[in-house]
C-alpha positions, -999 to +999 in steps of 0.1 A: -112+204-529-142+195-552-161+181-522-156+213-502-168+234-532-197+210-537-206+213-500-204+252-501-226+252-533-252+230-515-252+253-485-255+285-506-282+270-528-303+262-497-301+298-485-304+329-505-271+344-517-265+378-502-240+407-507-223+397-474-215+363-489-199+379-520-179+403-499-167+375-477-156+354-507-139+385-522-121+391-489-109+354-487-097+357-523-080+391-515-101+409-541-114+445-538-151+445-545-173+476-541-209+473-528-223+479-563-201+451-577-211+428-549-248+433-558-241+425-594-221+394-585-250+382-563-272+380-594-245+364-615-235+338-589-272+330-582-277+322-619-245+300-619-256+281-588-291+276-603-274+261-634-252+239-611-284+226-594-300+219-628-269+200-639-268+180-607-303+167-614-292+150-646-286+112-647-250+107-657-247+070-649-229+052-677-215+084-692-177+083-695-158+114-687-143+133-716-109+149-719-123+171-747-159+177-758-150+170-794-137+137-808-107+153-824-070+149-824-044+177-820-029+187-853+008+186-849+035+200-872+062+177-885+092+174-862+117+189-885+146+213-879+136+247-893+165+268-881+203+266-884+223+257-853+234+291-839+246+278-805+282+290-810+271+325-819+248+327-789+274+314-765+301+338-776+286+365-754+280+342-724+303+348-694+311+310-690+306+281-713+319+245-713+312+217-737+283+237-753+267+243-719+262+276-701+279+276-667+260+295-640+266+301-603+253+274-579+220+287-563+209+255-544+231+242-516 
């Protein structure tokens, strides 16, 4: 998928982006785009593609990929029970229950 996107970006960056390209992409994505919107998107997408070209010119050899831009860990809450067990109360209104489990009709053969 990335190779296809990269290839399309290279083709578009070689030629000038036009309204017809935006309308075609919108059609493929099943998006309704007016002519005025298409003209605005041409400018936006041209700037984005210029930035992609600029980024592709950088030397990234020896740079390890990051999972997150900041060297931080996720703050997690303590794994403690904070509510009382109300399973019996919730299951009283269920149509069918057995051994603490909800019984439902089979949907996959």
